[in-house]
Structures are given as C-alpha cells and as structure tokens.
N, C-alpha and C positions, 0 to 999 in steps of 0.2 A: 271265883272260878279261874284257875290257872290255864294257860295256853302255851303250847310249844309250837312254834313255826319255824319250819325247815326251808331255808333258801333254796329256789329252784336249781340254781347253778352250783350247788355245793359239790364238792368232790373233784374226781379226776376230769382234766380237760382232754380234749381230742388227742394232743400230742403225748400226755403221759400215759393215756389209756392204751394208745397205740405201741408206745415203747414196752409196756408192761407185757402186752399179748406177744410182742417179737420176742421179749426175754423168755416167756414161759414156752414158746414153740421152739426156740433155740435150745432151751435147757432139756427138752424132751428128746432131742437128738443126740445130747451128751453133754458132759462138762463144759462150762464156757465162763468167760470173764467179762467184766465190764470195767472200762477205763474209767475211773472215778464213778461216784454213786450214779446209778442209773437216772433216779430222781431223788429229790430232797425229801426223804421220808425214811428214817432209819428202820422204822416197823417193817415197811414194806420191802426195804433192802433185805432185812434179815429173813424174811419169808422167802424171798427169791433165793437167798443162800441154800435154804433148806431144799430147794428143787435142783440145785446144782450150779447156780449162778454166783461165782465167787467176786468179790470186789477187790480190784487192784488199784492202788492210789498212783502207780507210776508203770511205765512201760517195761521197766526192768524187772518189775515183779511177775510179768507174763512170761511163761515158758515159750520158747519157739514152736512154731506150728500150732498155736492154740486157736481157738474160736474166740473172737472178741466182739463184744457188743459196744457200739459207740453210743453214749448216753443221749437222752433226749435234748440236753443243753447243746450237744454238738461239740466237735473237736478242732483244733487247728490243723492245718493241711500236713504240718510236719509230723503229728501223731500218726495219721493215715501212712505217711511214707516210711516211718520208723517200723510200724507194725509189719508193712509189706516186706521190709527188710528182714524181718524176723520169720518171714513165712506164714505169718497168721492169716486165718480166715476172717474177714471183717464183715460184720453184721451191722448195718447202719440203721440206729433207731432214733436218729436226729429228728426232733420236731419238723414237719414240712414248713412251718411258719419260720422257724429258725434257719433252715436250709435256703428259703427264699432270701433271707437277709444276706446270707453268704454269697449267693449269686449276684446280688446288687452291689455288694463290696467288691468282689472279684472284677465284675464288669466296670465298675468306677475306676479301679486301678488301671485296667487295660487302656481306658480312654484318657489316662493321665490325670484323673480327678482326685482330690483328696478326700478320703472317707472320714466322716465324723460320726461317732456313735454316741448317743445319748442314753446313758445307763450308768450301772455301777462298774467300775473298772476291774474289781476283783471277782465279780460273778462270772461263773463258769460259761454262761452263754456269751457275755461279752469277750472273754478270753478267747473262746473259740472263734467269734467274729473277726477278732483282732489278728487271729492266726491265719485268715485267708488272704492277707495282704502284707505288703513289706513295710508299710508306714500307715498309720491312722491316728486320730484324736478321739479321746474319750471325754465327754462333758457330763458331769453329774447332776448339775443344776444351772440356774441362771447366773449364780455368781460366778461359777468356774467357766462359764461360756464368757461372760463379760472380761473376766481376767485373761483368758486365752486370747481373746481378740486383741485386748491391749498389749500383750506381750509377744503374740506370734509375728514372726517377721515374714509375713506374706502379704501380697496385694489384694485389694478388694475385689481385683478381677480374677483371682485364683478359682479355678473351677472346683466346687466343693459338693460332695453328695452326702445327704444326711440320712441315717437310719436310726430307728429307735429299738432299745431292747424290748422283747415282747411283753415283759412285765413291768415296763417303766410306767410311772405316773402319768397319766395324760396330761394333766395341767402342768406338771413340771416340764414335760417334753415339749409342750406348746409355747411355753415362756422362752425355752432355749431357741426354739425354731425362729420365733419373732425377733429375737436379738440377732441371729445370724442373718435373718432376711435384710435387716438394716445396713449390715456391714458388706455383705458379698453380692455382687451382681450377677454372677454366673452360679447360681444355687439350684440343686435339686434335692427336694425333701420326699422322703418316702415314709408313709405312716405304717410302721410295721408293729405297733402295739397289738397285741393278741386281742381280738375282739371279744373272745370268751372272758379273758382277764377283765377287761373294761366293764362287762356285763356283770361279771361275778361282784366287782367292786361296787357298781351302782345298786345293785341288789341289797349288798350288805349295807350300804348306806341308809337305804330306805327302810330296811328291817329294823336296824339299830334306832332310826328315829321314832319308831312306834312301840318298841319293846323295852321293858323296864330292865332287861338284861341280856347280853349277848354271849354266846358260847362260840369261839373260833377254834376249830379242830384242823390240827396240822403240825408239821415238823418246825420246830424254832428256826432251823437253818433254811428254811424256804423263804425267799424274798418276797413272793407273792402272798405268802400266809401272814407274815409280819405286816404286810401293808394292809391285809383285811383287818387285822386287829387295830392298827392305827386308824383306819377309816371309822370302824365301829366306835372307838373311844371318842371320836369327833362329835358322834351323835348320841352316844349312850354312856351314862355314868359307870355301869358295871359291865366290865368286859372280862371274861375268863378265857385264857389261852391254855388249851389242852393238846397235848401230843398224842394222847390216847385216853381210853376210859379210865385207866388206873391214875392218871394225872389229873382226874377231873374232880375238883372240889366244889360240891354244890351247898356247902354250908352258907355261903353267901347270898344264896337265892331266896331264903326265907322271906316271905311277904311279897315276893315279886310275882305279879299276876300273869305277865307275858314275858316268854323267854324265846329269843331268837337264836337259830342254829345256822351256822355257816361253816364252810371248810375250804381249805386251799387247794389248788389244782393238783397237789401231790398227795392228798388225803384219799386213801382207798376207801371203797364203800364199807369194807369189813370193819374198818377202825371207826368210821361214822356211825355204824349200826351199833358196835359195842357201847359207844358213848351213849348213844340214844337209849339203848336198854338200861343202861345204869340210870340215866335220868328218869326212866319210867318207873323203876323200883323206888328210887330215893325220893322224889318229889310228888309221887302219887298223883299223877295226872288222870287218875281212872275217870273222874268227872267229865273230862273233855275228850279223852280218847278211849273208846271201848276196848276192853281186854282183847277181844278177837282181832282187832285191827293192828295188824303187824307193820314193822318197819317197812317191809317191801311195799305194803299197802300204801303206806304215807307216801312213799317215793312215786308210787303209780299215780296218786292223787295230785302230786306237784306237777305232774305233766297235763297241761291243758288238752281237754277233748278237742280234737281236730275238726273244724267246720268249713265248709265253703265260705270264702270271703274273709277269713281270718288272715292276720300276718303271723308267720312263723319264723323262727331262726333255726339254722342247722348248719352242720360242718360238710363241706364238698369232700365226697369221697372218690369220686371218678368222674373224668371228663371223656365222655365217648363221642363218637361221630354223629349220633342222633340225639342224645340227651345227656344231662348231667346228674348224677346220682347224689343224693344229699341224705346225711344221717340227721334225723330229726330229734333223737333219743327217745323215740317211741316204737312200739311194735310195727309202726307202718313203715314201709320203705318209700322214701320221697324221690321224686325225679322231676327234672325241668326239661321239657321237650325244647330243642334248639329254636323252634319258633316262638317259644315263650321267654327266650333268654334276653333278647333285645331287638329293637327294630332299627338300630344304628348300623348301616351298611359299612362303616369304617372300621367296626370292631370285629375282631375274632374272639371265640370262646375263652381263649387263653388270656385275652386283654380284660375280660369281666371277672373271672373267678380262677381261683387257684386251689388245688388238692389241699386239703388241710385247713383252709381258711373259712372263717364264719360268713354266712350268707343270709340275708333276710329275704323272705319270698312271700308270695300271696297264694292261699290255698284255692285251687281251681276245682279240684273233684276228689272226693274221698271214697276209695273203694275197700270196705271193710271185708268184703269176701276174699279178695286178692291181697289185701293188707297193703295196698299202695296208695299213695297220695300225689297227684298231679299238682305241680307248683308252677308258678309264673313269677319270674323277676320282673319282666318288662311291665306287668300291670302295676306293681309296686312302684317301679321307677317312674312310670308315667305320672303318678301323683306328684312325686317329687320334682319331676320335670316340668310339670305345669307350675309349681311353686317357683322353680327357677326362672321360667319364661316370664311370669308375672313380675318377680323381683327386677329382672332385667329391663322391663319396660318402666318401672317405677323409678329405678335408680339410673336409668339410661346407660346400661351397661352393654358392652360389646360382647357379642355372642359369635359362635362359629358353628357352621355346619356345611353339609355336602349338598350341592345342587343335583336333585335327583329326577325332576320333571320339567317338561316345558310346555306350555300351552299359549293360547292366543294373548292372554292378558299379561303373562309374566313367566316366573319360574317358581318352583317349589323347592325350598331348602329344607333338608332333615336337620333339626337341631335337637339332639339327645331324644331322638324318636318322635318329636313333635314336628308337624308339618307346618312350615311357615311360608306364606304366599308372599312374593316380592313382585310388585307390579313391574312392568317393562320400563317404565319411566324411572324406577328406582334400582334397576339393575347396574347402573353406572356405565352402560354400553352406549355408545353412539348409535343414532337412528339407523345407519346403514350396516351395523355389526349385528349378525344374527345371535340370537340368544343361546344357541346351541353350541357357541363358542365356550361357554361356561359350564356346560354339562359335565357332571362327575368331578367337578372342581371343589376344593374348600375355599368357602368365602366367609369373611367376617361381615357382619350386619348388626342393626339396631332394631329392637322390636318397638314398632310403633302403634299397634293396636292389638289387645287381647280381648277375645269374647269367649269365655270359658263354656258358657251355656250352649253357644253355637259351634264351639271347638273350632274357632277361627283365630288365626293369628297373622299379623301383616307385619313385615319387616321391610327394612331398607338397606341395601349394600351401599347405594350411593351416599348415604349419610356418613358412613364410616370413611369412605374414600374422600369425602369433602373435608372431613376433619383431618384426615392425614395429609391431604393436599395443602390444607390451610397451615398446618404445622410445618410441613416441608417448604412452602413458600416463605415463610417467615425466617426459617433458617437460612434458606437461600439468599435472601435479600440482606441479611445480617452478615453474610460471608462473602458475598459477590465482589470481585474485582477484576479490572481488565487483564486479560491474558490467562484467567483461571480456566482450567479444562474441565469439561463435564461429559458424562455419557448420557445422552438423552433419547427421547423416544419422538419419532416424528408424529404430531398429531393431526396436521392438515396441510394442504397444499393450495397455493394461489398461483396466479400467472407471474407474479413478481418474486416469489419465494416459498420457503417452507417454514412453518411454526413448529418449534422443537421444545417439549417439556423437559427442563433440566432439573426437576424437583419442586413441583408445585407450582412453578412459573414457566410460561411460554416464551421463548425468545425466538427471534425471526432471523433466518438465514437467507439473505438476499439472494436471487438467481445468480448474480455475478460472484457470490462466494461459494457457490455450490461446486463449481467446477473450474479448472483451468482452460477447458475447451469452451468455446462458444455453444451455449445450448439455448433452446428456444423455450423449454418448459421444464420445470423443477423435476417432474415425473421421469425425465431421462435420466436422473441420478438417484433419487430416493423415492420411497413410497410410503403411505401411511403405515405406522406400526414398526418401521426399521429402527433399530438401535444404532446410533451413530455418535461418533466422538467429535465435539464442538469445543470452540473456545470463544470467550467474550471479547467482542471488539469494542463495544461501549455500552454503557447503560444509563438510564435516568430513572432513579428511585421514585421522584414525585410523579413522573408520568407513567411509571411501571412499564417501561420499554426497555428492552435487551436486544441489542444487535450482536448476532453470532457469526462466526466464521467457520466454514467446513473444510476449506482448501488447506492442505498441509505444505508447508513451505518446502519440505523435502521433495514434494510432487510437482514443484513449479517445473513446466516444461522448458522454460528458458534456461533454468539452472541444469537441468538434465542435458540440453542442448550444448551449452557452453563447455559442460565436463566432458563431452563426448567428440565435439568437432571443433575445428579450427580453420582459419583461412588456408585454402589449399586442399582442403579435404574433399575427396570425390565420394559421391553417394548417389543412391537411386531415389527419386522423389516421384510425388504424384501430382499432376496438374488438377487444381481445384477450381481455378477461375481464370477466365481470359478477359483482358481489357485491352483497350486500343493500343496503350503503350507497352504491354508485356503480358506475361502469364505468371500467376501466383501458384506456387508448388508447395505442398505439405512435406515439410522435412521430417517433422513427428507430430502427433497430435498436440495442438496448441502453438506450434511454431511454423510459420509459413516464410518462404524466400521468394524473391522477385527475380524472374528471368526477363531482363529488358528485352524488346522486340529485337534490339541490335545484337542480343547475345544469344539468339536462338539458332541460327545458321550461318555459315559463311559461303554456302554454295551460290546463293543469290540474294539480292535485296527484296526483302518483304515488307508489305504495307501493314498487315496486321497478323498477330500471332495465330489466329485460326486458319491460316494458310498453311500451317505446319502441324499445329498442336490441336488436341481436343481435350475436353475435360474428362478426367479419369485415367488419362494415359500416363504411363510410368516412363520416365526418361532419366539418363545419368546426367550429372551436372557437377560442376565444380564451385566451391564456395570462394568467391573472389572479394567479399568484404563483409566485415560484421561490424556494425554500430552497437557497442555494448551499452551506451548511454540511452540511446532510443530503442534499442532492442530490435534492431532491423538486420536483415541478411540479404546480400546481393549473390545472385547464382548465375552461372554461365553454361550453356551447352557448348557453345562455339569453342569455349577454351581447351575443350577435349578434341576438337576436330583438327586433323591436319589440313592446313589450307593456307593460302596466301594471305599476308597481312591485311588487316581489315582497312576500309577506307578511313581517311584521315578524320571525317567528322564523327567516326564512331570509336576512335582510339580510347577515348575517356569513358566509354559506355559502362565498363565493369566497375566503375567508382559510384554508380547511381545507388541510392539506398531508397527505401520506401516505408510507408506505414501500412500497418496491417488492416487499418480502416479504409473506407472507400477513398481513392484518390481525389484531390481538388480538382475543380473544373479546368483550371489552367494547366493542369499537368497534361 
C-alpha cells in the first residue's frame, strides 16, 4: 500500500505570500516592474508577467516615472535613491523579517559597530543587507569565520553586531556565532533566521527519515529549496528535485511504499497542486487516497484541528493597542489579548513580537461561530520560564528581574513572569535601610528554592552581591598600593572615623583625615551612602586593614593662607577663644592666629583679653609674624592704632608665636 505524505509547511512562507499579493494588487492598478525577480521561482515570475508585472534586471531598464516593486529579498539603499531620482513610484514588498535585519544593520553602523552577516555573499538578500551600511563583513561558514578572525586587523574589543541570513543553515550559523564569541568581547548576536524556514527544514528531515523517497518542489535558483533537497538527501536515499509537474520523473518511485512531498518557500500552491495531480495519476495511489479527496482537502487535512490547550504557531500580522493578530494558516482568525502576551512589566509588545515573525502560542478558546481563536503567549512562556528557573537553581545561574512588591518578610522579584520571593535578610540591604528603596529596580539574584507544585520560588540578591564583592575584594587586594585613589561608598560611621567600601573591601578614614578643620564627629563631613574620593595612606594585607585619607592637599588651609597672606597683611578676623594671655582669632577655617594681650589695645594696660574682646566678635588686625615651620601666626590690633609707643616691656610682644593646641601651664 503506497502512501503520499505532504509536509505541513510546504510552499509559500509569509514573506513570499505577502510579496505575491502586493504584486497582484499593484498590477491590477497598471503596468509595473520588479527590480530583480520578485521571488526565486521562474514559473511564478512568468505568471506575474502575464498580469503586467515586468522583470527588470537593472535600474537602467526601468523607464522614468514607472511603478517599481522592490522584491521580497530587499534591495540596497542606493537602489531606492536611484529610483527616486528617476521619479519612480516605489512599492516595497521586502519581507518584514528581512526589513528587520536592515534596521539592525543600520543601527549598528550608527552606533559605530561593525556589522557581520552570516550567509551567502552573492545571495540577493545578503546583497540588500550589505547595501544598508558603508562597511560589513560576510561569513559563509565556520572556516571563513576562523580565517577572517586570523586576518582581520581589528582588536578583540571592536564592537561587533551579528545578523543571520533568514534562510541560513542554523547549525552553520551557530558554529560561526561560537567562534566570534570567543574572539570579541563586545559582541551582539541577533538570531534573524526565519523560523518558518527552520520549521520547514525540521519537517523535511523528519519526513525524509520515515519515507522511501522524497520529492522536493521548487526553483533550483532558490537557496532554501536547494537546502531542503540537501537535508532530505541526508535522511533518504531517493530524492527527486522538481521545479514543476513537467520536470517530475516518477519512474524511480517503483516499489517505494511511502513518498514524502515538500516544497520551498518560493513554490506557489498551484505548482505543488500540479505536481501532486501528476503523482496521483501516475503512481495510482487510489488505495490510500479516495478519488473524491482533492488536493485542497489534503491541504485542509494537513492543518490540525484547533483545540483548547494545544500549542500552535502562526505569523504575527498586526500589533494593536489591545491585541496582537496572528495568522494561523486556518480559517480561524487568531488573536492574543495584551493581558495574555506577557507578565513581565519591563517588556513592551514590540519587544516580544514583530510583524511578519513566527510566534508559538497556546490555544485558550476556539469560537467556531465567529471563526476566532483566543491565544496566549504567556501561558506557553510560563512553562518554559519554570524550566528556566529550575535550571537556574540546579546550575546556580544568576538571573535578573524587577522588584515589584514589598511585604513584611521581604520583596517579590518578577523573573520572566515568575514571582520570586526574596526574604528581607537576602535583599542585601542594611537593617536600617527600608526595602522600598529597591522597589521598581532591576536586581540580579540566585534561585535558592523551587517548589513547582506549590508554585513557590525563593531567591537571594545578597548571594550575588556577596560573590561580586568577593571578586571585587580579590581584585582590590591584588592591585592596592599606597597613594592609589579610589571612589568609594561610605558604609558606616563611628566616633573615630568612617568606613568606606573601595571595591569589596572596607577601608577606614580616621576622623583626623576627614577634614582640615577640627571636627568632633565624622557625620559633620560625610553620611552613610555618600560617594567620596579617597586615597590609600597605608595597608596591611595580612590583617586586612586599610587606612584611607580624604583630605586633599590642595584644600590644606595653611597652604591657602600662605598663598593669600604675608607679614604686614591687614585683615578682618573673628575671635574664637579667649585665654589669660591673649585671644585666638580665626583667619580662615583651619587657621587661627594669636592676638597677645599686649597687642589688643594701646589705650590702657589690660589684665585679661575679655576686658575688651568677646568670642564671636570681628576685629581688624595686622599680621606681625608667620612661623612657617611650626605653622603659627601672630596678630596685632594695636599695630593699626595711632598711639604713643608701647611700654618697654611690651616692645617685643609682636614677636610672640603660639600653638593652636591648648597653651602649656607655664605660659
């Protein structure tokens, strides 16, 4: 008993189908041209020509002012500009998946990144991609990738953006990606292989493995059709490549019980139907396929009946404000309400789906009366995300999510739509820091407990912070040296100083190193959480102790004073302390001068300074002496007064110097 099996994904993909529909609609409005073959199928191109769609191999062949359809493979920017210069009306039939690659490449160049395309350099799609930028590299396989890396005169830090030809062989592209990952540290990889192509190739491989012969229908110039034939040949001894029914030789199928049929993305349904009808007549499959069962019925059978709870794939047609429309390839119209798209608050619809891209969904409800199917992406993603969470726990991977809720025991972090509870002790926050400070922030964490049946997941932010701090500490101790500067974070304050994190390690800034002024408490200068610049005064690796300085030499009050004043300078000062032998006056913060009791006035002899002066009073003085070695300054009010000469015993008073510390008892 012979059996003929038709692959579910045989024939036009979404991009090709869209291009044909655009061409037919444009031709209905009047004669038009395509710049290059619209699709890689001569029979279909000939059919379109009968409708008024002429093929032009170059821009020079197109008359000025014509209507031009840009083919599904896309075209370089220069072609668009040249056609505009000729006054042509441009109708863009570029596959949305290809247009997506164009956008990635243009953005990469704007950001100063080097675009790398994995594909066939001569393929029209790759030519169009290269035409979106001024420079790019094309790698066809792992050998060319390896050779390019060896010969390229660019550093490993060069920013590189990788895209794949939509019909690229996934295994081949993956190998190229791995080679590039090992070489370049600033690498972005975009998986732009068309999922419909991958699905068609997987189905062809499975079908070829179970059939005695395979028939591949499509144009021999089509890259994806040739690849289908190659895949089938890897799993089946007999593979027949046919461009149409007329080229189909079935003489080799004698004695073959099962025959598989697949077709490339550029093969139209009418060609597949012709080939199938020929097979029906010549190999007499009447025993297995009733005469009344038409090709259309077979195609209808190939589409699974939609039932609630099933997984189905489709092509995104439209992204609206309330729902996403999906073409399931059935008579039903599929849609995904926004509430069923994702639970991840950080994602927008455009981040998840793109028009023209394939999407896998879960059937929520089928309405045969209205012909609609309500779909859910997040339900399907939930299953995958639970697998991701369980893998993260088993392999101790770091995951990332957004803190969405706060409760008495801790916080809830949303990781790919999964609620992860992080106990307060594992948030990494100090006891006196409210958990609200990390609300709505992105956090990295480790999964520590997964209970799928209770849908309970527990994580730890602190574990990631600990490992990061440990690695940072090791790096700090390896590189530390006296005088090295760091930007650190104030972690805590004590009566004698401040502890500052300089990269996984806490160093101590003594209170005397916090300010040039006399301070009683470190809180007068810094507070917990402050980012401050410090430098290493000394360190002990064995004891794990680091002494840090915060005072900057350029801010030394004595330096500022000596740069600004000299002996003989007249200035206004503030009395800050009264002693029996004189008064201390602040010249500027951090520098005081002494007005000896004999230099306060010449009007009369006084016993104590408080007979004339009070603390806080501002007076005008003259600098009479500066001791640079001991950093002491002598001041005189009397020197500015017009008065008779001072008594003999006081003639040398202005030569007195002082210490900014409390005077000795004998003084």
